C-alpha positions as CSV (number, residue, x, y, z in Angstrom):
1,X,-83.9,2.5,-7.1
2,X,-83.5,6.3,-7.3
3,X,-80.5,8.0,-8.5
4,X,-79.6,9.4,-5.3
5,X,-79.5,6.1,-3.5
6,X,-77.3,4.7,-6.2
7,X,-74.8,7.6,-6.0
8,X,-74.7,7.4,-2.3
9,X,-74.1,3.4,-2.5
10,X,-71.1,4.2,-4.9
11,X,-69.6,6.8,-2.7
12,X,-70.2,4.5,0.4
13,X,-68.5,1.7,-1.4
14,X,-65.3,3.9,-2.4
15,X,-64.7,5.0,1.0
16,X,-61.4,3.5,2.2
17,X,-61.5,2.4,5.9
18,X,-58.4,3.4,8.0
19,X,-55.6,0.9,8.1
20,X,-55.8,-1.1,11.2
21,X,-52.6,-1.5,12.8
22,X,-52.0,-4.4,15.3
23,X,-52.6,-3.4,18.8
24,X,-49.4,-4.9,20.1
25,X,-48.4,-4.2,23.7
26,X,-45.1,-2.1,23.9
27,X,-44.2,-3.8,27.2
28,X,-43.7,-7.0,25.2
29,X,-42.9,-5.4,21.5
30,X,-40.3,-2.8,22.1
31,X,-37.0,-3.2,20.1
32,X,-33.5,-2.3,20.4
33,X,-33.1,1.3,19.5
34,X,-36.6,2.4,20.7
35,X,-36.8,5.1,23.4
36,X,-38.2,4.4,26.9
37,X,-39.3,7.0,29.4
38,X,-39.3,5.7,33.0
39,X,-39.9,8.1,36.0
40,X,-39.4,11.2,33.7
41,X,-35.9,9.9,32.4
42,X,-35.5,8.8,28.9
43,X,-33.4,5.7,27.8
44,X,-32.4,4.0,24.6
45,X,-33.0,0.3,24.5
46,X,-29.6,-1.1,24.1
47,X,-30.4,-4.9,24.6
48,X,-33.4,-7.1,25.1
49,X,-33.7,-10.4,26.6
50,X,-36.7,-12.8,26.2
51,X,-37.4,-15.4,28.7
52,X,-39.5,-18.4,27.7
53,X,-40.2,-22.2,28.5
54,X,-39.3,-24.2,25.3
55,X,-42.7,-24.5,23.4
56,X,-44.4,-21.7,25.1
57,X,-45.0,-18.0,24.8
58,X,-42.5,-15.5,26.8
59,X,-43.3,-14.8,30.3
60,X,-40.6,-12.1,31.1
61,X,-38.6,-9.5,29.3
62,X,-35.4,-7.7,30.5
63,X,-34.6,-4.4,28.6
64,X,-31.3,-3.0,29.0
65,X,-31.7,0.8,29.0
66,X,-28.9,3.3,28.3
67,X,-28.9,6.9,29.3
68,X,-25.3,8.2,28.6
69,X,-23.1,6.0,30.5
70,X,-25.8,4.9,33.1
71,X,-27.3,1.5,32.2
72,X,-30.4,0.3,34.0
73,X,-32.6,-2.8,33.5
74,X,-36.4,-2.8,33.0
75,X,-37.9,-6.3,33.9
76,X,-41.4,-6.9,32.7
77,X,-43.1,-10.1,34.1
78,X,-46.2,-11.4,32.5
79,X,-48.8,-12.9,34.8
80,X,-52.5,-11.7,35.1
81,X,-51.1,-8.3,35.0
82,X,-47.7,-6.9,34.1
83,X,-45.1,-6.7,36.9
84,X,-42.6,-3.9,36.0
85,X,-39.3,-3.4,37.9
86,X,-36.8,-0.8,37.2
87,X,-33.3,-1.8,38.5
88,X,-29.6,-1.0,38.9
89,X,-27.0,-3.6,38.2
90,X,-25.0,-4.7,41.3
91,X,-21.6,-6.1,41.9
92,X,-20.9,-9.3,43.9
93,X,-19.7,-12.7,43.5
94,X,-21.0,-16.3,43.6
95,X,-19.1,-19.3,42.2
96,X,-22.1,-21.8,42.0
97,X,-25.6,-21.7,41.3
98,X,-26.2,-24.2,44.0
99,X,-24.7,-21.9,46.5
100,X,-27.5,-19.3,46.0
101,X,-29.1,-18.8,49.3
102,X,-32.8,-18.4,50.2
103,X,-32.1,-15.3,52.2
104,X,-29.6,-12.5,51.0
105,X,-28.1,-9.8,53.1
106,X,-27.0,-6.7,51.1
107,X,-24.4,-4.7,52.7
108,X,-25.2,-6.0,56.2
109,X,-28.3,-3.8,56.4
110,X,-31.0,-5.0,54.0
111,X,-32.3,-8.7,54.0
112,X,-34.1,-10.0,50.9
113,X,-36.2,-13.3,51.0
114,X,-36.4,-15.6,48.1
115,X,-39.8,-15.3,46.5
116,X,-39.4,-17.6,43.6
117,X,-37.0,-19.0,41.1
118,X,-37.1,-20.9,37.8
119,X,-35.3,-22.1,34.8
120,X,-35.9,-20.5,31.5
121,X,-34.6,-20.3,27.9
122,X,-33.3,-16.8,26.6
123,X,-33.5,-15.2,23.2
124,X,-31.3,-12.1,23.1
125,X,-31.3,-8.8,20.9
126,X,-28.5,-6.1,21.0
127,X,-26.1,-5.9,24.0
128,X,-27.1,-8.0,27.0
129,X,-25.1,-10.2,29.3
130,X,-26.6,-13.3,28.0
131,X,-26.6,-15.6,24.9
132,X,-29.6,-16.7,23.0
133,X,-30.9,-20.1,23.0
134,X,-29.0,-21.0,26.4
135,X,-30.6,-22.1,29.7
136,X,-30.8,-19.4,32.4
137,X,-31.8,-19.6,36.1
138,X,-33.6,-16.6,37.4
139,X,-34.3,-15.9,41.3
140,X,-36.5,-13.1,42.5
141,X,-36.1,-11.8,46.1
142,X,-38.2,-9.3,47.8
143,X,-37.3,-7.0,50.8
144,X,-38.3,-4.1,52.6
145,X,-39.8,-0.7,51.4
146,X,-41.2,-2.5,48.2
147,X,-37.4,-3.3,47.0
148,X,-36.7,-6.4,45.0
149,X,-33.4,-8.3,44.1
150,X,-33.0,-10.2,41.0
151,X,-30.1,-12.9,40.5
152,X,-29.5,-14.5,37.2
153,X,-27.1,-17.3,36.1
154,X,-26.2,-18.6,32.6
155,X,-23.3,-20.7,31.9
156,X,-21.0,-19.7,34.8
157,X,-21.9,-16.1,34.9
158,X,-24.1,-14.2,37.5
159,X,-25.8,-10.9,37.0
160,X,-27.3,-9.2,40.1
161,X,-29.8,-6.2,40.2
162,X,-31.7,-4.4,42.8
163,X,-34.8,-2.4,41.9
164,X,-38.2,-1.5,42.7
165,X,-41.8,-2.0,41.2
166,X,-42.9,0.6,38.6
167,X,-46.5,0.8,37.3
168,X,-46.6,-0.2,33.8
169,X,-48.7,2.7,33.1
170,X,-45.7,4.9,33.9
171,X,-43.6,3.5,31.2
172,X,-43.8,5.2,27.9
173,X,-42.3,3.7,24.6
174,X,-41.3,5.6,21.4
175,X,-40.6,3.6,18.6
176,X,-37.4,4.2,16.5
177,X,-37.7,4.9,12.8
178,X,-35.2,2.2,11.6
């Protein structure tokens, strides 16, 4: 073997390969404190709710997004693709999850139809409306003009949100350094 081949083999063996970072999905892996840019507005993630069936991987995430005093919610549902919804919290009153209708009328002008509902378990981080490890019922309604209505119930408390679908590729995440 020639001296040149030996030197080139030695140099080749000493090259360090770049460290590979796991290519996680920011729609699932974002943490409290990270920055999110949605529709050209920046928010800080102040809370995160992870929804799952016992013994299975999560299938929905809800990120509580704060910009000043404004708090929005980014719902990410996992299916064949990611369905993302940016939502505003709504005020309203219901007393019993058994009284949730299949058709909702909002302010007497918009009607939402029940698309699906399910019971899940939650895991929470940061400031949210829910507790970790408890069952939650989640209703999803669709309405006119690509509007959606979400209703959640956990242990006597309802949380209502109205929003619209947002393409996942228009949501940008910046990791916090802590």
